[in-house]
C-alpha positions as CSV (number, residue, x, y, z in Angstrom):
1,M,-37.5,21.2,-40.4
2,E,-38.6,21.3,-43.8
3,A,-39.8,17.8,-43.7
4,T,-41.9,18.6,-41.0
5,P,-45.5,16.9,-41.9
6,A,-48.4,18.7,-42.6
7,R,-50.3,17.7,-40.1
8,A,-47.8,18.1,-37.3
9,R,-47.3,21.7,-38.6
10,A,-51.0,21.9,-37.7
11,Y,-50.5,20.7,-34.5
12,V,-47.9,23.6,-33.6
13,V,-50.3,25.9,-35.2
14,C,-53.3,24.2,-32.5
15,A,-51.0,24.5,-29.6
16,V,-50.1,27.9,-30.4
17,A,-53.1,29.2,-31.0
18,G,-54.1,28.0,-27.1
19,A,-51.1,29.6,-25.4
20,L,-52.6,32.9,-27.5
21,W,-56.2,31.9,-25.4
22,C,-54.7,31.6,-22.4
23,L,-53.1,35.3,-23.1
24,L,-56.8,36.9,-23.9
25,P,-57.6,37.6,-20.2
26,L,-54.3,39.4,-19.7
27,P,-56.3,43.4,-20.0
28,T,-58.8,42.2,-17.2
29,V,-56.3,40.9,-14.8
30,H,-53.8,42.9,-12.3
31,T,-50.7,42.1,-13.6
32,P,-47.4,43.3,-11.6
33,W,-45.8,43.9,-15.2
34,W,-42.1,44.4,-13.5
35,A,-42.6,40.9,-11.6
36,V,-43.6,39.4,-15.5
37,A,-40.4,41.1,-16.9
38,L,-38.0,40.6,-14.4
39,L,-38.9,36.4,-14.2
40,A,-38.8,36.7,-18.3
41,A,-35.2,38.3,-18.8
42,L,-34.0,35.6,-15.5
43,Y,-35.6,32.2,-17.8
44,A,-34.2,34.0,-20.9
45,G,-30.7,34.4,-19.4
46,C,-31.0,30.6,-17.3
47,E,-31.9,29.1,-20.5
48,Q,-29.7,30.4,-23.1
49,V,-26.5,28.9,-20.2
50,A,-28.5,26.0,-20.0
51,R,-28.6,25.2,-23.3
52,R,-25.5,25.8,-24.1
53,R,-24.0,24.6,-21.2
54,F,-25.8,22.0,-19.9
55,A,-28.1,20.6,-22.8
56,G,-31.2,21.3,-20.6
57,T,-34.1,23.3,-19.6
58,F,-34.2,25.4,-16.5
59,Y,-37.7,25.4,-15.0
60,P,-37.4,26.9,-11.4
61,V,-37.8,30.5,-12.7
62,L,-41.2,29.1,-14.8
63,L,-42.8,27.4,-11.4
64,A,-42.0,30.4,-9.5
65,A,-43.7,32.7,-12.2
66,A,-46.6,30.2,-11.5
67,F,-46.3,30.8,-8.0
68,L,-46.5,34.2,-7.7
69,L,-48.4,35.6,-11.2
70,P,-51.7,35.0,-12.5
71,P,-52.3,32.3,-15.1
72,P,-52.0,34.8,-18.1
73,A,-49.4,37.0,-17.0
74,A,-47.5,33.6,-15.3
75,A,-47.8,32.6,-19.5
76,L,-46.3,35.2,-21.1
77,V,-42.7,34.8,-18.4
78,P,-41.3,31.9,-21.2
79,L,-42.4,34.2,-24.3
80,P,-38.6,36.1,-24.7
81,G,-36.3,32.9,-23.8
82,A,-38.0,30.1,-26.3
83,L,-38.9,32.8,-29.2
84,F,-35.5,34.0,-29.0
85,S,-33.6,30.9,-28.2
86,H,-30.2,29.5,-30.2
87,V,-31.9,26.5,-32.9
88,E,-29.3,24.4,-34.8
89,Q,-31.5,23.0,-37.4
90,G,-34.3,22.6,-39.0
91,S,-37.1,25.8,-39.0
92,P,-36.4,28.0,-36.1
93,W,-39.7,29.6,-35.9
94,L,-41.2,26.4,-36.1
95,R,-39.6,25.1,-33.3
96,R,-39.1,28.3,-31.5
97,S,-43.1,29.2,-31.8
98,W,-43.5,25.4,-30.6
99,R,-41.3,25.5,-27.5
100,A,-42.9,28.9,-26.9
101,A,-46.6,27.2,-26.7
102,Q,-45.6,24.0,-25.4
103,L,-44.3,26.1,-22.0
104,A,-47.0,28.8,-22.0
105,L,-49.2,26.7,-22.0
106,G,-47.7,24.3,-18.8
107,V,-47.3,27.5,-17.0
108,W,-50.5,28.6,-17.4
109,A,-52.2,25.6,-16.3
110,A,-49.4,25.2,-13.5
111,A,-50.7,28.8,-12.0
112,R,-54.4,27.5,-12.9
113,V,-54.0,24.7,-10.2
114,H,-51.7,26.5,-7.5
115,W,-54.2,29.4,-7.4
116,A,-57.8,27.4,-7.2
117,L,-55.7,25.4,-4.7
118,G,-55.5,28.8,-2.7
119,G,-51.7,28.6,-3.3
120,R,-51.2,32.1,-3.8
121,N,-52.6,32.7,0.1
122,A,-49.9,29.9,1.5
123,V,-47.3,31.6,-0.2
124,V,-47.6,35.0,0.9
125,A,-48.3,33.5,4.1
126,S,-45.7,31.5,4.2
127,D,-48.0,29.1,5.3
128,F,-46.0,25.7,5.7
129,P,-46.0,22.6,4.6
130,Y,-49.6,23.7,3.2
131,A,-47.6,25.6,1.1
132,L,-46.6,22.5,-0.1
133,V,-49.7,20.7,-1.5
134,P,-50.9,23.5,-4.5
135,A,-47.2,23.9,-5.1
136,L,-47.1,19.9,-5.5
137,A,-50.5,19.8,-7.7
138,A,-49.1,22.4,-9.9
139,V,-45.9,20.4,-10.5
140,L,-48.0,17.8,-11.4
141,A,-50.5,19.6,-13.7
142,F,-47.0,21.6,-15.5
143,C,-45.1,18.0,-15.7
144,L,-48.9,16.5,-17.4
145,V,-49.1,19.3,-20.1
146,L,-45.4,19.3,-21.4
147,T,-46.0,15.3,-20.9
148,V,-48.8,15.0,-23.4
149,L,-48.0,18.1,-26.1
150,D,-44.7,16.2,-26.2
151,G,-45.9,12.8,-27.0
152,G,-47.9,14.4,-29.6
153,I,-45.3,15.8,-31.5
154,L,-43.6,12.7,-31.2
155,A,-46.2,11.1,-33.1
156,L,-46.9,13.7,-35.8
157,A,-43.6,14.6,-36.5
158,E,-41.8,11.7,-35.4
159,R,-44.1,9.4,-36.5
160,V,-43.7,7.0,-33.7
161,P,-46.5,4.4,-32.8
162,L,-49.3,6.0,-30.6
163,R,-48.7,3.3,-28.2
164,R,-45.6,4.6,-27.7
165,A,-45.7,8.3,-28.2
166,W,-46.7,8.6,-24.4
167,R,-44.7,5.7,-22.4
168,G,-42.8,6.5,-19.8
169,L,-42.6,10.2,-20.6
170,F,-44.6,11.6,-17.7
171,L,-42.4,9.4,-15.2
172,R,-39.2,10.1,-16.5
173,S,-40.1,13.7,-16.6
174,L,-41.5,14.1,-12.9
175,A,-38.5,13.7,-10.7
176,P,-36.2,16.4,-12.4
177,I,-39.5,18.6,-12.9
178,G,-40.1,17.7,-9.0
179,V,-37.0,19.2,-7.7
180,H,-37.2,22.4,-10.0
181,G,-40.7,22.9,-8.5
182,L,-39.4,23.3,-4.9
183,A,-36.5,25.4,-6.6
184,G,-39.2,27.6,-7.4
185,L,-41.8,27.2,-5.1
186,M,-38.3,28.5,-2.5
187,M,-38.1,31.5,-5.1
188,A,-41.6,32.3,-4.9
189,V,-41.3,32.8,-0.9
190,L,-38.8,34.5,-0.6
191,W,-39.7,37.0,-3.4
192,R,-42.8,37.8,-1.5
193,S,-40.9,37.6,2.1
194,P,-39.5,41.0,3.5
195,Y,-36.0,39.9,1.6
196,G,-37.9,40.8,-1.6
197,P,-36.7,39.5,-5.3
198,V,-33.4,39.7,-4.5
199,A,-32.6,36.7,-1.4
200,A,-34.8,35.0,-4.6
201,L,-32.2,35.0,-6.7
202,L,-30.0,33.5,-4.4
203,V,-31.8,30.0,-4.7
204,L,-30.6,29.8,-8.2
205,L,-26.8,29.8,-7.1
206,P,-26.9,26.6,-5.9
207,M,-29.7,24.9,-7.7
208,G,-27.2,26.2,-10.6
209,V,-24.3,24.5,-8.9
210,S,-26.2,21.3,-8.5
211,W,-27.4,21.3,-12.1
212,W,-23.8,21.8,-13.3
213,V,-22.8,18.4,-11.1
214,F,-25.7,16.1,-13.0
215,A,-24.7,17.4,-16.0
216,Q,-20.6,16.8,-15.5
217,Y,-22.1,13.3,-14.8
218,H,-24.1,13.0,-17.9
219,Q,-21.2,14.2,-20.0
220,E,-18.8,11.7,-17.9
221,R,-21.5,9.0,-18.6
222,A,-21.8,9.6,-22.3
223,A,-18.1,9.6,-22.3
224,H,-18.1,6.0,-21.5
225,Q,-20.7,4.6,-23.7
226,A,-18.6,6.5,-26.3
227,T,-15.3,4.2,-25.6
228,I,-17.2,1.5,-25.4
229,R,-19.3,2.1,-28.8
230,A,-15.7,3.1,-30.0
231,L,-14.0,-0.7,-28.6
232,V,-17.3,-2.7,-29.9
233,Q,-17.3,-0.9,-33.7
234,A,-13.5,-2.0,-34.2
235,V,-14.3,-5.8,-32.8
236,D,-17.3,-5.8,-35.4
237,I,-15.3,-4.5,-37.8
238,K,-12.5,-6.9,-37.8
239,D,-14.7,-10.0,-36.9
240,G,-17.4,-9.1,-39.1
241,Y,-19.4,-12.6,-38.9
242,T,-20.4,-12.0,-35.3
243,R,-21.8,-8.0,-36.3
244,G,-24.1,-7.5,-33.2
245,H,-22.6,-10.1,-31.3
246,S,-21.3,-8.3,-28.2
247,E,-24.6,-6.0,-28.1
248,R,-26.6,-9.1,-27.7
249,V,-24.6,-10.5,-25.1
250,G,-24.6,-7.5,-22.8
251,Q,-28.1,-7.6,-23.0
252,A,-28.0,-11.4,-22.1
253,S,-26.2,-10.3,-19.4
254,M,-28.2,-7.7,-17.9
255,M,-31.5,-9.8,-17.9
256,I,-29.4,-12.2,-16.2
257,A,-28.1,-9.9,-13.4
258,R,-31.9,-8.3,-13.0
259,E,-33.1,-12.2,-12.8
260,L,-30.5,-12.2,-9.8
261,G,-32.1,-9.2,-8.2
262,M,-28.9,-7.3,-8.5
263,D,-28.9,-3.4,-7.9
264,D,-29.1,-1.0,-11.5
265,S,-25.3,-0.3,-11.2
266,R,-24.2,-3.8,-10.5
267,V,-26.5,-4.9,-13.9
268,E,-24.8,-1.6,-16.1
269,V,-21.8,-2.8,-15.1
270,L,-21.9,-6.8,-16.1
271,R,-24.3,-4.8,-19.6
272,F,-20.6,-3.5,-20.1
273,A,-18.7,-6.9,-19.5
274,G,-21.3,-8.1,-22.2
275,I,-20.6,-5.5,-24.7
276,L,-16.7,-5.4,-23.9
277,H,-16.2,-9.7,-23.2
278,D,-14.9,-10.0,-26.8
279,V,-12.4,-6.9,-27.2
280,G,-9.5,-9.0,-27.3
281,K,-10.1,-10.1,-30.6
282,L,-8.4,-7.2,-31.5
283,G,-5.3,-8.7,-31.0
284,V,-5.9,-12.0,-32.8
285,P,-5.0,-12.4,-36.3
286,T,-8.2,-11.3,-38.7
287,R,-7.7,-14.6,-40.8
288,L,-8.4,-16.5,-37.6
289,L,-12.0,-15.2,-37.0
290,R,-12.6,-15.0,-40.3
291,K,-11.6,-18.8,-40.7
292,D,-14.4,-21.0,-42.2
293,G,-14.3,-24.2,-40.6
294,P,-12.9,-26.1,-37.8
295,L,-9.8,-24.4,-36.0
296,T,-6.5,-26.3,-35.3
297,P,-5.2,-26.7,-32.2
298,E,-2.7,-24.1,-33.5
299,E,-4.9,-21.6,-33.9
300,R,-7.2,-22.3,-31.3
301,R,-4.1,-21.7,-28.9
302,V,-3.7,-18.4,-30.1
303,I,-7.5,-17.3,-29.9
304,E,-7.1,-18.4,-26.7
305,L,-5.5,-15.5,-26.1
306,H,-7.8,-13.1,-26.7
307,P,-9.4,-12.8,-22.9
308,E,-6.0,-11.7,-21.9
309,Y,-5.7,-9.3,-24.6
310,G,-9.1,-8.1,-23.7
311,H,-7.8,-7.5,-20.1
312,E,-4.9,-5.8,-20.4
313,M,-7.0,-3.3,-23.2
314,V,-9.7,-2.4,-20.3
315,R,-7.7,-2.7,-17.3
316,G,-7.1,1.2,-17.1
317,I,-10.8,1.9,-17.9
318,G,-11.5,2.4,-14.1
319,F,-15.3,2.5,-14.5
320,L,-15.6,-0.8,-15.8
321,G,-15.5,-2.1,-12.1
322,E,-15.5,-6.0,-12.1
323,A,-16.7,-6.2,-15.7
324,R,-12.6,-6.2,-16.5
325,A,-12.8,-9.5,-14.3
326,A,-15.8,-10.6,-16.8
327,V,-13.5,-9.6,-19.7
328,L,-10.5,-12.1,-18.8
329,H,-12.2,-15.0,-17.0
330,H,-16.0,-15.6,-19.1
331,H,-14.6,-18.5,-20.7
332,E,-13.3,-20.3,-17.3
333,R,-15.4,-23.1,-17.1
334,L,-16.8,-24.7,-13.2
335,D,-15.1,-28.1,-13.6
336,G,-11.7,-26.6,-14.0
337,S,-11.1,-27.2,-17.6
338,G,-11.8,-23.3,-19.4
339,Y,-9.3,-20.8,-19.9
340,P,-6.7,-18.7,-19.7
341,Y,-6.0,-19.8,-15.7
342,G,-8.2,-23.0,-15.3
343,L,-10.2,-21.4,-12.1
344,L,-12.5,-24.0,-10.3
345,G,-15.9,-23.1,-9.2
346,S,-16.6,-20.4,-7.1
347,Q,-12.8,-18.9,-7.9
348,I,-14.4,-17.8,-11.3
349,P,-15.8,-14.3,-10.5
350,E,-19.4,-13.7,-10.3
351,S,-19.8,-11.5,-13.1
352,A,-17.4,-13.7,-15.7
353,R,-19.9,-16.8,-14.8
354,V,-22.9,-14.3,-16.1
355,V,-21.5,-13.5,-19.1
356,A,-20.1,-17.2,-20.1
357,V,-23.8,-18.3,-20.4
358,A,-25.0,-14.9,-21.8
359,D,-22.2,-15.4,-24.8
360,A,-22.7,-19.4,-25.4
361,F,-26.3,-18.5,-25.1
362,D,-25.9,-16.1,-28.4
363,A,-23.0,-17.8,-29.8
364,M,-25.6,-20.9,-30.3
365,T,-28.9,-18.9,-31.8
366,S,-26.5,-16.7,-34.2
367,T,-25.6,-17.8,-37.4
368,R,-21.3,-18.2,-37.8
369,S,-19.3,-19.1,-41.2
370,Y,-18.9,-22.4,-39.6
371,R,-22.6,-23.5,-38.4
372,R,-26.5,-22.1,-38.3
373,A,-28.1,-20.9,-35.4
374,R,-29.8,-23.4,-33.5
375,P,-33.6,-22.7,-32.1
376,V,-33.2,-20.9,-28.6
377,S,-35.3,-23.8,-27.1
378,V,-32.5,-26.2,-28.3
379,A,-29.4,-23.5,-26.7
380,L,-31.5,-23.5,-23.4
381,E,-31.2,-27.4,-23.5
382,E,-27.7,-27.4,-24.4
383,L,-27.0,-24.6,-21.3
384,S,-28.7,-26.8,-19.0
385,R,-27.0,-30.1,-19.6
386,C,-23.9,-28.4,-19.1
387,A,-24.6,-27.0,-15.9
388,G,-22.5,-28.0,-12.9
389,T,-19.4,-28.7,-15.4
390,Q,-19.2,-26.0,-17.8
391,F,-21.7,-23.1,-16.5
392,D,-22.9,-21.7,-13.1
393,P,-26.5,-23.4,-12.1
394,L,-27.9,-20.3,-10.9
395,M,-26.9,-17.8,-14.1
396,V,-28.6,-20.5,-16.4
397,R,-31.7,-21.0,-14.6
398,A,-31.6,-17.3,-14.0
399,L,-31.5,-16.7,-18.2
400,V,-34.2,-19.6,-18.8
401,R,-37.0,-17.3,-16.5
402,A,-36.0,-14.3,-17.9
403,L,-36.4,-15.4,-21.6
404,G,-39.7,-17.2,-20.2
405,R,-40.6,-14.1,-19.0
406,C,-39.3,-11.4,-21.6
407,G,-38.6,-14.3,-24.6
408,W,-35.3,-13.5,-27.3
409,H,-35.6,-11.5,-30.5
410,P,-32.3,-11.8,-31.8
411,A,-30.7,-9.6,-35.0
412,V,-29.2,-11.2,-38.1
413,T,-25.1,-11.1,-37.4
414,A,-23.9,-11.8,-40.3
415,D,-24.6,-11.8,-44.5
416,E,-26.3,-14.7,-46.5
417,V,-24.4,-17.2,-46.4
418,Q,-24.1,-18.5,-49.6
419,S,-25.5,-22.1,-50.5
420,S,-22.5,-23.8,-52.3
421,I,-21.2,-23.6,-48.2
422,V,-21.8,-26.9,-46.8
423,F,-22.4,-26.5,-42.7
424,P,-21.0,-28.7,-40.2
425,P,-23.3,-29.8,-37.4
426,S,-24.2,-27.4,-34.5
427,P,-21.2,-28.1,-31.8
428,T,-21.9,-28.2,-28.3
429,A,-21.8,-25.4,-25.6
430,S,-19.2,-26.6,-24.5
431,S,-16.8,-26.4,-27.7
432,V,-18.2,-22.6,-28.5
433,L,-14.7,-20.7,-28.9
434,R,-15.3,-18.1,-31.2
435,G,-18.4,-16.4,-29.7
């Protein structure tokens, strides 16, 4: 972290000073040191496991400390785990100091709110459901402090614009921290019960199992993303003129799906469909993909095999679901004149009808070796003109509405073409083949 700007270092120093200020009243507060030591050791152990196995942070012990201890004592609990945590890159002590100060401030704020609302008495008396009210307020305070501090360090250390530094941080962190808060409250109630701290530790077992399952899901999701990224990179390397096309088709497909009111899981599958729709180009000779000018009928027939090649490549990837049908059928036409099977109307899978519109739209609005990009408005007019014969009118209208609301800002997908190359007139949407 040697490259950390001076203002970010100053921000960390201020956070450390704030954490030390929270600890100042410790000599005047009745502190159960054995409980502080036990919770601090427990948090340090859980944090080590979480960082190495799950790449996450374990908050239930910290929130249990906020529900059990006076604020200054609660602020001590995260310090050993944060100060001796493993740091892979950058300045270890700067990162550790930042993490320790951030967590100490968050736990202190949560404890202050919890005690101010009478949460300590509610925990001791196991007063449900009232105990949930101060606990919820404490979780909100904890989440808010972490969000404010995280946004500040993003703005100063990573130079993220201020208008974006805090955007979405609070809402994204609220749900997982809320679950950890419930586990922390259960720990606190059992800790104060006749069964004592040993019973409180049992709460961590189901929490750990659920977290492990959640971590496995994210690892599987990361593997899916890596698989798709590798396939798309291979296509981009082979067909350099359409670099970035797959990602933009995925984005347009996602916009259409959302406009149609599909649920999030289907939206994600259709994004995969758009991204992978041209993966079959890996089976097409490179000289045809990079050819300047129009294709001969024989060359066109070879390129028209790419949906079948693509389907063969992805049909064994189970998580793609209906995206596999889109890869195979995205060049079908409503009037039955498409390929590879000449399907008619509703015979064409819905996912393929979505991707067909997204594919043609990006093909027309991107510069290629054989023609210049067309304006978005012209491309939408062409799609509307071909709706009902080549494209599903429902998908075309959904794209028009989505673009009207969100706009479209395509990235450059090909190197600048030399001025000596003469571009033929732009083809109609029905003749877009190589996109």
